Structure formats: structure tokens, C-alpha cells
PDB file of N, CA, C and O in Angstrom:
ATOM      1  N   MET A   1       7.678  29.303 -13.520  1.00  0.00           N
ATOM      2  CA  MET A   1       9.025  29.767 -13.334  1.00  0.00           C
ATOM      3  C   MET A   1       9.973  28.585 -13.541  1.00  0.00           C
ATOM      4  O   MET A   1       9.780  27.532 -12.932  1.00  0.00           O
ATOM      5  N   VAL A   2      10.954  28.735 -14.358  1.00  0.00           N
ATOM      6  CA  VAL A   2      11.892  27.668 -14.669  1.00  0.00           C
ATOM      7  C   VAL A   2      12.797  27.416 -13.468  1.00  0.00           C
ATOM      8  O   VAL A   2      13.333  28.352 -12.875  1.00  0.00           O
ATOM      9  N   GLY A   3      12.960  26.152 -13.119  1.00  0.00           N
ATOM     10  CA  GLY A   3      13.835  25.804 -12.007  1.00  0.00           C
ATOM     11  C   GLY A   3      13.228  26.009 -10.645  1.00  0.00           C
ATOM     12  O   GLY A   3      13.940  25.994  -9.640  1.00  0.00           O
ATOM     13  N   ASP A   4      11.908  26.202 -10.588  1.00  0.00           N
ATOM     14  CA  ASP A   4      11.252  26.466  -9.312  1.00  0.00           C
ATOM     15  C   ASP A   4      11.304  25.269  -8.384  1.00  0.00           C
ATOM     16  O   ASP A   4      11.403  25.437  -7.169  1.00  0.00           O
ATOM     17  N   THR A   5      11.239  24.053  -8.934  1.00  0.00           N
ATOM     18  CA  THR A   5      11.212  22.878  -8.074  1.00  0.00           C
ATOM     19  C   THR A   5      12.556  22.146  -8.037  1.00  0.00           C
ATOM     20  O   THR A   5      12.600  20.958  -7.717  1.00  0.00           O
ATOM     21  N   VAL A   6      13.625  22.823  -8.353  1.00  0.00           N
ATOM     22  CA  VAL A   6      14.937  22.185  -8.303  1.00  0.00           C
ATOM     23  C   VAL A   6      15.244  21.788  -6.864  1.00  0.00           C
ATOM     24  O   VAL A   6      15.180  22.616  -5.955  1.00  0.00           O
ATOM     25  N   GLY A   7      15.573  20.537  -6.668  1.00  0.00           N
ATOM     26  CA  GLY A   7      15.866  20.038  -5.338  1.00  0.00           C
ATOM     27  C   GLY A   7      14.652  19.522  -4.597  1.00  0.00           C
ATOM     28  O   GLY A   7      14.798  18.832  -3.588  1.00  0.00           O
ATOM     29  N   ASP A   8      13.453  19.839  -5.069  1.00  0.00           N
ATOM     30  CA  ASP A   8      12.221  19.389  -4.428  1.00  0.00           C
ATOM     31  C   ASP A   8      11.182  19.119  -5.510  1.00  0.00           C
ATOM     32  O   ASP A   8      10.300  19.949  -5.731  1.00  0.00           O
ATOM     33  N   PRO A   9      11.269  17.972  -6.190  1.00  0.00           N
ATOM     34  CA  PRO A   9      10.385  17.731  -7.336  1.00  0.00           C
ATOM     35  C   PRO A   9       8.906  17.626  -6.962  1.00  0.00           C
ATOM     36  O   PRO A   9       8.051  17.816  -7.828  1.00  0.00           O
ATOM     37  N   PHE A  10       8.577  17.331  -5.702  1.00  0.00           N
ATOM     38  CA  PHE A  10       7.179  17.185  -5.311  1.00  0.00           C
ATOM     39  C   PHE A  10       6.667  18.391  -4.526  1.00  0.00           C
ATOM     40  O   PHE A  10       5.681  18.285  -3.796  1.00  0.00           O
ATOM     41  N   LYS A  11       7.322  19.514  -4.672  1.00  0.00           N
ATOM     42  CA  LYS A  11       7.014  20.686  -3.862  1.00  0.00           C
ATOM     43  C   LYS A  11       5.558  21.107  -3.960  1.00  0.00           C
ATOM     44  O   LYS A  11       4.889  21.252  -2.936  1.00  0.00           O
ATOM     45  N   ASP A  12       5.059  21.302  -5.158  1.00  0.00           N
ATOM     46  CA  ASP A  12       3.714  21.823  -5.319  1.00  0.00           C
ATOM     47  C   ASP A  12       2.683  20.740  -5.577  1.00  0.00           C
ATOM     48  O   ASP A  12       1.485  21.021  -5.549  1.00  0.00           O
ATOM     49  N   THR A  13       3.109  19.525  -5.825  1.00  0.00           N
ATOM     50  CA  THR A  13       2.145  18.516  -6.228  1.00  0.00           C
ATOM     51  C   THR A  13       1.712  17.602  -5.093  1.00  0.00           C
ATOM     52  O   THR A  13       0.515  17.373  -4.918  1.00  0.00           O
ATOM     53  N   SER A  14       2.649  17.076  -4.322  1.00  0.00           N
ATOM     54  CA  SER A  14       2.238  16.091  -3.329  1.00  0.00           C
ATOM     55  C   SER A  14       2.762  16.359  -1.925  1.00  0.00           C
ATOM     56  O   SER A  14       2.507  15.563  -1.021  1.00  0.00           O
ATOM     57  N   SER A  15       3.468  17.427  -1.721  1.00  0.00           N
ATOM     58  CA  SER A  15       4.065  17.606  -0.397  1.00  0.00           C
ATOM     59  C   SER A  15       2.995  17.807   0.666  1.00  0.00           C
ATOM     60  O   SER A  15       3.164  17.352   1.798  1.00  0.00           O
ATOM     61  N   VAL A  16       1.913  18.467   0.333  1.00  0.00           N
ATOM     62  CA  VAL A  16       0.852  18.688   1.318  1.00  0.00           C
ATOM     63  C   VAL A  16       0.206  17.357   1.691  1.00  0.00           C
ATOM     64  O   VAL A  16      -0.104  17.127   2.860  1.00  0.00           O
ATOM     65  N   ALA A  17       0.000  16.485   0.717  1.00  0.00           N
ATOM     66  CA  ALA A  17      -0.630  15.200   0.984  1.00  0.00           C
ATOM     67  C   ALA A  17       0.350  14.203   1.598  1.00  0.00           C
ATOM     68  O   ALA A  17      -0.057  13.344   2.381  1.00  0.00           O
ATOM     69  N   MET A  18       1.613  14.303   1.260  1.00  0.00           N
ATOM     70  CA  MET A  18       2.588  13.317   1.724  1.00  0.00           C
ATOM     71  C   MET A  18       3.079  13.592   3.143  1.00  0.00           C
ATOM     72  O   MET A  18       3.434  12.652   3.854  1.00  0.00           O
ATOM     73  N   ASN A  19       3.109  14.842   3.570  1.00  0.00           N
ATOM     74  CA  ASN A  19       3.643  15.157   4.893  1.00  0.00           C
ATOM     75  C   ASN A  19       2.935  14.416   6.021  1.00  0.00           C
ATOM     76  O   ASN A  19       3.619  13.833   6.862  1.00  0.00           O
ATOM     77  N   PRO A  20       1.596  14.403   6.089  1.00  0.00           N
ATOM     78  CA  PRO A  20       0.950  13.645   7.172  1.00  0.00           C
ATOM     79  C   PRO A  20       1.225  12.145   7.089  1.00  0.00           C
ATOM     80  O   PRO A  20       1.357  11.483   8.119  1.00  0.00           O
ATOM     81  N   ILE A  21       1.312  11.610   5.885  1.00  0.00           N
ATOM     82  CA  ILE A  21       1.581  10.182   5.735  1.00  0.00           C
ATOM     83  C   ILE A  21       2.983   9.857   6.229  1.00  0.00           C
ATOM     84  O   ILE A  21       3.179   8.867   6.934  1.00  0.00           O
ATOM     85  N   ILE A  22       3.949  10.673   5.869  1.00  0.00           N
ATOM     86  CA  ILE A  22       5.328  10.447   6.304  1.00  0.00           C
ATOM     87  C   ILE A  22       5.421  10.563   7.823  1.00  0.00           C
ATOM     88  O   ILE A  22       6.074   9.743   8.469  1.00  0.00           O
ATOM     89  N   LYS A  23       4.775  11.572   8.392  1.00  0.00           N
ATOM     90  CA  LYS A  23       4.822  11.741   9.841  1.00  0.00           C
ATOM     91  C   LYS A  23       4.162  10.576  10.562  1.00  0.00           C
ATOM     92  O   LYS A  23       4.678  10.100  11.574  1.00  0.00           O
ATOM     93  N   PHE A  24       3.015  10.106  10.045  1.00  0.00           N
ATOM     94  CA  PHE A  24       2.313   8.999  10.686  1.00  0.00           C
ATOM     95  C   PHE A  24       3.135   7.713  10.625  1.00  0.00           C
ATOM     96  O   PHE A  24       3.264   7.009  11.627  1.00  0.00           O
ATOM     97  N   THR A  25       3.690   7.408   9.455  1.00  0.00           N
ATOM     98  CA  THR A  25       4.457   6.165   9.339  1.00  0.00           C
ATOM     99  C   THR A  25       5.721   6.215  10.184  1.00  0.00           C
ATOM    100  O   THR A  25       6.127   5.199  10.747  1.00  0.00           O
ATOM    101  N   THR A  26       6.344   7.374  10.279  1.00  0.00           N
ATOM    102  CA  THR A  26       7.535   7.504  11.122  1.00  0.00           C
ATOM    103  C   THR A  26       7.171   7.304  12.589  1.00  0.00           C
ATOM    104  O   THR A  26       7.857   6.574  13.305  1.00  0.00           O
ATOM    105  N   LEU A  27       6.112   7.939  13.033  1.00  0.00           N
ATOM    106  CA  LEU A  27       5.677   7.792  14.420  1.00  0.00           C
ATOM    107  C   LEU A  27       5.275   6.351  14.710  1.00  0.00           C
ATOM    108  O   LEU A  27       5.643   5.804  15.750  1.00  0.00           O
ATOM    109  N   PHE A  28       4.520   5.727  13.798  1.00  0.00           N
ATOM    110  CA  PHE A  28       4.108   4.341  13.988  1.00  0.00           C
ATOM    111  C   PHE A  28       5.325   3.418  14.039  1.00  0.00           C
ATOM    112  O   PHE A  28       5.368   2.492  14.849  1.00  0.00           O
ATOM    113  N   GLY A  29       6.303   3.665  13.184  1.00  0.00           N
ATOM    114  CA  GLY A  29       7.513   2.850  13.183  1.00  0.00           C
ATOM    115  C   GLY A  29       8.271   2.957  14.488  1.00  0.00           C
ATOM    116  O   GLY A  29       8.740   1.952  15.023  1.00  0.00           O
ATOM    117  N   LEU A  30       8.395   4.173  15.005  1.00  0.00           N
ATOM    118  CA  LEU A  30       9.098   4.356  16.280  1.00  0.00           C
ATOM    119  C   LEU A  30       8.367   3.668  17.432  1.00  0.00           C
ATOM    120  O   LEU A  30       8.992   3.037  18.284  1.00  0.00           O
ATOM    121  N   LEU A  31       7.048   3.793  17.450  1.00  0.00           N
ATOM    122  CA  LEU A  31       6.274   3.134  18.497  1.00  0.00           C
ATOM    123  C   LEU A  31       6.353   1.616  18.370  1.00  0.00           C
ATOM    124  O   LEU A  31       6.467   0.915  19.375  1.00  0.00           O
ATOM    125  N   ALA A  32       6.294   1.107  17.148  1.00  0.00           N
ATOM    126  CA  ALA A  32       6.354  -0.339  16.933  1.00  0.00           C
ATOM    127  C   ALA A  32       7.707  -0.895  17.359  1.00  0.00           C
ATOM    128  O   ALA A  32       7.770  -1.976  17.944  1.00  0.00           O
ATOM    129  N   VAL A  33       8.777  -0.184  17.080  1.00  0.00           N
ATOM    130  CA  VAL A  33      10.110  -0.657  17.475  1.00  0.00           C
ATOM    131  C   VAL A  33      10.231  -0.680  18.993  1.00  0.00           C
ATOM    132  O   VAL A  33      10.794  -1.618  19.558  1.00  0.00           O
ATOM    133  N   GLU A  34       9.710   0.338  19.648  1.00  0.00           N
ATOM    134  CA  GLU A  34       9.790   0.354  21.111  1.00  0.00           C
ATOM    135  C   GLU A  34       8.972  -0.787  21.719  1.00  0.00           C
ATOM    136  O   GLU A  34       9.417  -1.433  22.667  1.00  0.00           O
ATOM    137  N   LEU A  35       7.792  -1.031  21.181  1.00  0.00           N
ATOM    138  CA  LEU A  35       6.989  -2.154  21.677  1.00  0.00           C
ATOM    139  C   LEU A  35       7.678  -3.489  21.406  1.00  0.00           C
ATOM    140  O   LEU A  35       7.664  -4.380  22.254  1.00  0.00           O
ATOM    141  N   ALA A  36       8.276  -3.626  20.236  1.00  0.00           N
ATOM    142  CA  ALA A  36       8.919  -4.890  19.869  1.00  0.00           C
ATOM    143  C   ALA A  36      10.131  -5.186  20.743  1.00  0.00           C
ATOM    144  O   ALA A  36      10.423  -6.350  21.015  1.00  0.00           O
ATOM    145  N   THR A  37      10.831  -4.163  21.181  1.00  0.00           N
ATOM    146  CA  THR A  37      12.007  -4.416  22.022  1.00  0.00           C
ATOM    147  C   THR A  37      11.610  -4.879  23.420  1.00  0.00           C
ATOM    148  O   THR A  37      12.409  -5.510  24.112  1.00  0.00           O
ATOM    149  N   GLU A  38      10.385  -4.571  23.840  1.00  0.00           N
ATOM    150  CA  GLU A  38       9.944  -4.971  25.173  1.00  0.00           C
ATOM    151  C   GLU A  38       9.188  -6.296  25.180  1.00  0.00           C
ATOM    152  O   GLU A  38       8.897  -6.819  26.255  1.00  0.00           O
ATOM    153  N   MET A  39       8.865  -6.850  24.028  1.00  0.00           N
ATOM    154  CA  MET A  39       8.099  -8.099  23.949  1.00  0.00           C
ATOM    155  C   MET A  39       9.020  -9.314  24.024  1.00  0.00           C
ATOM    156  O   MET A  39      10.233  -9.223  23.834  1.00  0.00           O
ATOM    157  N   GLN A  40       8.392 -10.458  24.311  1.00  0.00           N
ATOM    158  CA  GLN A  40       9.123 -11.717  24.296  1.00  0.00           C
ATOM    159  C   GLN A  40       9.347 -12.140  22.847  1.00  0.00           C
ATOM    160  O   GLN A  40       8.643 -11.694  21.941  1.00  0.00           O
ATOM    161  N   THR A  41      10.328 -12.999  22.644  1.00  0.00           N
ATOM    162  CA  THR A  41      10.689 -13.420  21.290  1.00  0.00           C
ATOM    163  C   THR A  41       9.547 -14.127  20.585  1.00  0.00           C
ATOM    164  O   THR A  41       9.317 -13.877  19.402  1.00  0.00           O
ATOM    165  N   SER A  42       8.827 -15.000  21.267  1.00  0.00           N
ATOM    166  CA  SER A  42       7.741 -15.745  20.628  1.00  0.00           C
ATOM    167  C   SER A  42       6.612 -14.802  20.206  1.00  0.00           C
ATOM    168  O   SER A  42       6.029 -14.974  19.135  1.00  0.00           O
ATOM    169  N   THR A  43       6.311 -13.832  21.024  1.00  0.00           N
ATOM    170  CA  THR A  43       5.265 -12.867  20.676  1.00  0.00           C
ATOM    171  C   THR A  43       5.689 -12.021  19.485  1.00  0.00           C
ATOM    172  O   THR A  43       4.886 -11.736  18.597  1.00  0.00           O
ATOM    173  N   ARG A  44       6.951 -11.623  19.472  1.00  0.00           N
ATOM    174  CA  ARG A  44       7.479 -10.851  18.344  1.00  0.00           C
ATOM    175  C   ARG A  44       7.359 -11.616  17.048  1.00  0.00           C
ATOM    176  O   ARG A  44       6.909 -11.071  16.040  1.00  0.00           O
ATOM    177  N   LEU A  45       7.760 -12.880  17.063  1.00  0.00           N
ATOM    178  CA  LEU A  45       7.708 -13.693  15.847  1.00  0.00           C
ATOM    179  C   LEU A  45       6.275 -13.907  15.381  1.00  0.00           C
ATOM    180  O   LEU A  45       6.000 -13.866  14.182  1.00  0.00           O
ATOM    181  N   LEU A  46       5.359 -14.134  16.318  1.00  0.00           N
ATOM    182  CA  LEU A  46       3.955 -14.323  15.955  1.00  0.00           C
ATOM    183  C   LEU A  46       3.380 -13.063  15.313  1.00  0.00           C
ATOM    184  O   LEU A  46       2.723 -13.136  14.274  1.00  0.00           O
ATOM    185  N   LEU A  47       3.624 -11.917  15.925  1.00  0.00           N
ATOM    186  CA  LEU A  47       3.130 -10.658  15.358  1.00  0.00           C
ATOM    187  C   LEU A  47       3.779 -10.362  14.009  1.00  0.00           C
ATOM    188  O   LEU A  47       3.120  -9.866  13.095  1.00  0.00           O
ATOM    189  N   ALA A  48       5.059 -10.664  13.885  1.00  0.00           N
ATOM    190  CA  ALA A  48       5.736 -10.450  12.604  1.00  0.00           C
ATOM    191  C   ALA A  48       5.113 -11.305  11.516  1.00  0.00           C
ATOM    192  O   ALA A  48       4.927 -10.836  10.393  1.00  0.00           O
ATOM    193  N   ALA A  49       4.789 -12.546  11.829  1.00  0.00           N
ATOM    194  CA  ALA A  49       4.164 -13.434  10.847  1.00  0.00           C
ATOM    195  C   ALA A  49       2.775 -12.947  10.462  1.00  0.00           C
ATOM    196  O   ALA A  49       2.405 -12.992   9.289  1.00  0.00           O
ATOM    197  N   ILE A  50       2.008 -12.486  11.436  1.00  0.00           N
ATOM    198  CA  ILE A  50       0.662 -11.968  11.152  1.00  0.00           C
ATOM    199  C   ILE A  50       0.747 -10.725  10.271  1.00  0.00           C
ATOM    200  O   ILE A  50       0.028 -10.625   9.276  1.00  0.00           O
ATOM    201  N   PHE A  51       1.609  -9.785  10.620  1.00  0.00           N
ATOM    202  CA  PHE A  51       1.729  -8.557   9.823  1.00  0.00           C
ATOM    203  C   PHE A  51       2.264  -8.849   8.426  1.00  0.00           C
ATOM    204  O   PHE A  51       1.862  -8.199   7.461  1.00  0.00           O
ATOM    205  N   PHE A  52       3.163  -9.816   8.312  1.00  0.00           N
ATOM    206  CA  PHE A  52       3.663 -10.197   6.996  1.00  0.00           C
ATOM    207  C   PHE A  52       2.548 -10.783   6.145  1.00  0.00           C
ATOM    208  O   PHE A  52       2.433 -10.458   4.964  1.00  0.00           O
ATOM    209  N   ALA A  53       1.728 -11.641   6.731  1.00  0.00           N
ATOM    210  CA  ALA A  53       0.611 -12.236   5.985  1.00  0.00           C
ATOM    211  C   ALA A  53      -0.377 -11.173   5.527  1.00  0.00           C
ATOM    212  O   ALA A  53      -0.859 -11.221   4.395  1.00  0.00           O
ATOM    213  N   VAL A  54      -0.679 -10.220   6.391  1.00  0.00           N
ATOM    214  CA  VAL A  54      -1.593  -9.135   6.020  1.00  0.00           C
ATOM    215  C   VAL A  54      -0.992  -8.294   4.897  1.00  0.00           C
ATOM    216  O   VAL A  54      -1.699  -7.911   3.965  1.00  0.00           O
ATOM    217  N   SER A  55       0.291  -8.006   4.975  1.00  0.00           N
ATOM    218  CA  SER A  55       0.922  -7.199   3.926  1.00  0.00           C
ATOM    219  C   SER A  55       0.958  -7.941   2.597  1.00  0.00           C
ATOM    220  O   SER A  55       0.806  -7.327   1.540  1.00  0.00           O
ATOM    221  N   VAL A  56       1.159  -9.273   2.641  1.00  0.00           N
ATOM    222  CA  VAL A  56       1.145 -10.062   1.401  1.00  0.00           C
ATOM    223  C   VAL A  56      -0.233  -9.997   0.749  1.00  0.00           C
ATOM    224  O   VAL A  56      -0.339  -9.891  -0.473  1.00  0.00           O
ATOM    225  N   VAL A  57      -1.283 -10.061   1.556  1.00  0.00           N
ATOM    226  CA  VAL A  57      -2.649  -9.965   1.013  1.00  0.00           C
ATOM    227  C   VAL A  57      -2.849  -8.615   0.337  1.00  0.00           C
ATOM    228  O   VAL A  57      -3.380  -8.556  -0.772  1.00  0.00           O
ATOM    229  N   PHE A  58      -2.436  -7.539   0.978  1.00  0.00           N
ATOM    230  CA  PHE A  58      -2.617  -6.212   0.385  1.00  0.00           C
ATOM    231  C   PHE A  58      -1.774  -6.026  -0.871  1.00  0.00           C
ATOM    232  O   PHE A  58      -2.226  -5.413  -1.837  1.00  0.00           O
ATOM    233  N   VAL A  59      -0.555  -6.552  -0.860  1.00  0.00           N
ATOM    234  CA  VAL A  59       0.287  -6.455  -2.057  1.00  0.00           C
ATOM    235  C   VAL A  59      -0.342  -7.236  -3.200  1.00  0.00           C
ATOM    236  O   VAL A  59      -0.375  -6.755  -4.333  1.00  0.00           O
ATOM    237  N   TRP A  60      -0.841  -8.436  -2.916  1.00  0.00           N
ATOM    238  CA  TRP A  60      -1.483  -9.231  -3.957  1.00  0.00           C
ATOM    239  C   TRP A  60      -2.698  -8.508  -4.517  1.00  0.00           C
ATOM    240  O   TRP A  60      -2.900  -8.466  -5.731  1.00  0.00           O
ATOM    241  N   ARG A  61      -3.505  -7.940  -3.630  1.00  0.00           N
ATOM    242  CA  ARG A  61      -4.705  -7.220  -4.094  1.00  0.00           C
ATOM    243  C   ARG A  61      -4.347  -6.010  -4.932  1.00  0.00           C
ATOM    244  O   ARG A  61      -4.989  -5.754  -5.951  1.00  0.00           O
ATOM    245  N   SER A  62      -3.338  -5.265  -4.527  1.00  0.00           N
ATOM    246  CA  SER A  62      -3.030  -4.028  -5.242  1.00  0.00           C
ATOM    247  C   SER A  62      -2.305  -4.273  -6.555  1.00  0.00           C
ATOM    248  O   SER A  62      -2.495  -3.517  -7.508  1.00  0.00           O
ATOM    249  N   PHE A  63      -1.471  -5.322  -6.630  1.00  0.00           N
ATOM    250  CA  PHE A  63      -0.715  -5.537  -7.855  1.00  0.00           C
ATOM    251  C   PHE A  63      -1.336  -6.572  -8.774  1.00  0.00           C
ATOM    252  O   PHE A  63      -1.299  -6.410  -9.994  1.00  0.00           O
ATOM    253  N   TYR A  64      -1.902  -7.626  -8.218  1.00  0.00           N
ATOM    254  CA  TYR A  64      -2.406  -8.702  -9.058  1.00  0.00           C
ATOM    255  C   TYR A  64      -3.934  -8.732  -9.117  1.00  0.00           C
ATOM    256  O   TYR A  64      -4.498  -9.171 -10.119  1.00  0.00           O
ATOM    257  N   GLY A  65      -4.593  -8.289  -8.094  1.00  0.00           N
ATOM    258  CA  GLY A  65      -6.045  -8.333  -8.062  1.00  0.00           C
ATOM    259  C   GLY A  65      -6.709  -7.236  -8.864  1.00  0.00           C
ATOM    260  O   GLY A  65      -7.895  -7.342  -9.176  1.00  0.00           O
ATOM    261  N   MET A  66      -5.985  -6.189  -9.208  1.00  0.00           N
ATOM    262  CA  MET A  66      -6.561  -5.053  -9.924  1.00  0.00           C
ATOM    263  C   MET A  66      -5.951  -4.870 -11.306  1.00  0.00           C
ATOM    264  O   MET A  66      -5.920  -3.753 -11.823  1.00  0.00           O
ATOM    265  N   ARG A  67      -5.475  -5.928 -11.899  1.00  0.00           N
ATOM    266  CA  ARG A  67      -4.865  -5.810 -13.221  1.00  0.00           C
ATOM    267  C   ARG A  67      -5.901  -5.438 -14.259  1.00  0.00           C
ATOM    268  O   ARG A  67      -7.068  -5.814 -14.147  1.00  0.00           O
ATOM    269  N   ILE A  68      -5.479  -4.704 -15.261  1.00  0.00           N
ATOM    270  CA  ILE A  68      -6.381  -4.276 -16.322  1.00  0.00           C
ATOM    271  C   ILE A  68      -6.864  -5.479 -17.121  1.00  0.00           C
ATOM    272  O   ILE A  68      -8.026  -5.517 -17.526  1.00  0.00           O
ATOM    273  N   GLU A  69      -5.998  -6.464 -17.359  1.00  0.00           N
ATOM    274  CA  GLU A  69      -6.403  -7.636 -18.129  1.00  0.00           C
ATOM    275  C   GLU A  69      -7.574  -8.342 -17.466  1.00  0.00           C
ATOM    276  O   GLU A  69      -8.479  -8.820 -18.150  1.00  0.00           O
ATOM    277  N   ALA A  70      -7.565  -8.412 -16.144  1.00  0.00           N
ATOM    278  CA  ALA A  70      -8.656  -9.071 -15.429  1.00  0.00           C
ATOM    279  C   ALA A  70      -9.959  -8.312 -15.659  1.00  0.00           C
ATOM    280  O   ALA A  70     -11.011  -8.923 -15.847  1.00  0.00           O
ATOM    281  N   GLY A  71      -9.894  -7.005 -15.643  1.00  0.00           N
ATOM    282  CA  GLY A  71     -11.084  -6.194 -15.890  1.00  0.00           C
ATOM    283  C   GLY A  71     -11.602  -6.363 -17.299  1.00  0.00           C
ATOM    284  O   GLY A  71     -12.813  -6.388 -17.517  1.00  0.00           O
ATOM    285  N   ILE A  72     -10.706  -6.479 -18.253  1.00  0.00           N
ATOM    286  CA  ILE A  72     -11.108  -6.659 -19.652  1.00  0.00           C
ATOM    287  C   ILE A  72     -11.779  -8.016 -19.822  1.00  0.00           C
ATOM    288  O   ILE A  72     -12.799  -8.124 -20.503  1.00  0.00           O
ATOM    289  N   ARG A  73     -11.213  -9.055 -19.205  1.00  0.00           N
ATOM    290  CA  ARG A  73     -11.807 -10.391 -19.302  1.00  0.00           C
ATOM    291  C   ARG A  73     -13.193 -10.423 -18.675  1.00  0.00           C
ATOM    292  O   ARG A  73     -14.102 -11.054 -19.213  1.00  0.00           O
ATOM    293  N   VAL A  74     -13.362  -9.753 -17.548  1.00  0.00           N
ATOM    294  CA  VAL A  74     -14.665  -9.710 -16.886  1.00  0.00           C
ATOM    295  C   VAL A  74     -15.677  -8.995 -17.777  1.00  0.00           C
ATOM    296  O   VAL A  74     -16.814  -9.445 -17.914  1.00  0.00           O
ATOM    297  N   ALA A  75     -15.265  -7.887 -18.381  1.00  0.00           N
ATOM    298  CA  ALA A  75     -16.170  -7.147 -19.258  1.00  0.00           C
ATOM    299  C   ALA A  75     -16.548  -7.981 -20.476  1.00  0.00           C
ATOM    300  O   ALA A  75     -17.705  -7.967 -20.897  1.00  0.00           O
ATOM    301  N   GLU A  76     -15.593  -8.703 -21.044  1.00  0.00           N
ATOM    302  CA  GLU A  76     -15.887  -9.563 -22.200  1.00  0.00           C
ATOM    303  C   GLU A  76     -16.841 -10.686 -21.804  1.00  0.00           C
ATOM    304  O   GLU A  76     -17.755 -11.013 -22.561  1.00  0.00           O
ATOM    305  N   THR A  77     -16.642 -11.277 -20.635  1.00  0.00           N
ATOM    306  CA  THR A  77     -17.526 -12.329 -20.163  1.00  0.00           C
ATOM    307  C   THR A  77     -18.937 -11.793 -19.921  1.00  0.00           C
ATOM    308  O   THR A  77     -19.918 -12.462 -20.243  1.00  0.00           O
ATOM    309  N   GLN A  78     -19.039 -10.602 -19.363  1.00  0.00           N
ATOM    310  CA  GLN A  78     -20.353  -9.998 -19.132  1.00  0.00           C
ATOM    311  C   GLN A  78     -21.052  -9.695 -20.445  1.00  0.00           C
ATOM    312  O   GLN A  78     -22.260  -9.898 -20.563  1.00  0.00           O
ATOM    313  N   ARG A  79     -20.296  -9.205 -21.448  1.00  0.00           N
ATOM    314  CA  ARG A  79     -20.892  -8.939 -22.762  1.00  0.00           C
ATOM    315  C   ARG A  79     -21.395 -10.221 -23.409  1.00  0.00           C
ATOM    316  O   ARG A  79     -22.491 -10.262 -23.968  1.00  0.00           O
ATOM    317  N   ALA A  80     -20.574 -11.274 -23.326  1.00  0.00           N
ATOM    318  CA  ALA A  80     -20.973 -12.567 -23.912  1.00  0.00           C
ATOM    319  C   ALA A  80     -22.205 -13.125 -23.211  1.00  0.00           C
ATOM    320  O   ALA A  80     -23.087 -13.684 -23.862  1.00  0.00           O
ATOM    321  N   THR A  81     -22.272 -12.980 -21.906  1.00  0.00           N
ATOM    322  CA  THR A  81     -23.431 -13.457 -21.155  1.00  0.00           C
ATOM    323  C   THR A  81     -24.670 -12.650 -21.506  1.00  0.00           C
ATOM    324  O   THR A  81     -25.763 -13.206 -21.618  1.00  0.00           O
ATOM    325  N   ALA A  82     -24.511 -11.347 -21.680  1.00  0.00           N
ATOM    326  CA  ALA A  82     -25.648 -10.499 -22.030  1.00  0.00           C
ATOM    327  C   ALA A  82     -26.165 -10.826 -23.430  1.00  0.00           C
ATOM    328  O   ALA A  82     -27.375 -10.792 -23.656  1.00  0.00           O
ATOM    329  N   LYS A  83     -25.276 -11.143 -24.375  1.00  0.00           N
ATOM    330  CA  LYS A  83     -25.690 -11.483 -25.742  1.00  0.00           C
ATOM    331  C   LYS A  83     -26.411 -12.833 -25.757  1.00  0.00           C
ATOM    332  O   LYS A  83     -27.374 -13.024 -26.500  1.00  0.00           O
ATOM    333  N   ALA A  84     -25.929 -13.771 -24.922  1.00  0.00           N
ATOM    334  CA  ALA A  84     -26.526 -15.103 -24.891  1.00  0.00           C
ATOM    335  C   ALA A  84     -27.907 -15.091 -24.259  1.00  0.00           C
ATOM    336  O   ALA A  84     -28.740 -15.942 -24.571  1.00  0.00           O
ATOM    337  N   ALA A  85     -28.157 -14.135 -23.376  1.00  0.00           N
ATOM    338  CA  ALA A  85     -29.441 -14.104 -22.664  1.00  0.00           C
ATOM    339  C   ALA A  85     -30.526 -13.440 -23.436  1.00  0.00           C
ATOM    340  O   ALA A  85     -31.655 -13.345 -22.956  1.00  0.00           O
TER     341      ALA A  85
END
């Protein structure tokens, strides 16, 4: 049907999968903010630094650690090693 998803482009494709993720992250964010307001400043800064470091690791792995070029180089190296053996 033409115009069925006007205003909601993810209606039939990802809304079922995205709803629990959105609800979980919203709930986690609200709980984290409440905990952070009750903590001491030094504890807040330490936890912020730890969570930032963990997020940097995941970002590096997802964007730079899984590049297609790296996979191609590994496959070429494996082929060259197999031919040499």
C-alpha cells in the first residue's frame, strides 16, 4: 500500500526489535542518573572514566577492528602461507 509507512519509516521492519532496546536504555539511563546524583564526586568521575574507556574499546572494535580491508589482508596472508607450505 502506497504511503503506509508515512510518519513511521520503521513501522514494519524494526519497531518490534527496537522497542525493547529503547525501553531498556531509557530505564537504564534514568536509573544511572539517579544513582549518579547520590554518589560522591570522586566516585562519579571514576565510574565515568571506566565507562568511557569501555565504550572506547567497543567503538574501536566495531568500527576499526572489523574493517573489510583487514579481513581481506588476513585472507591474502592465509592464502600465501598455504601456497608456501
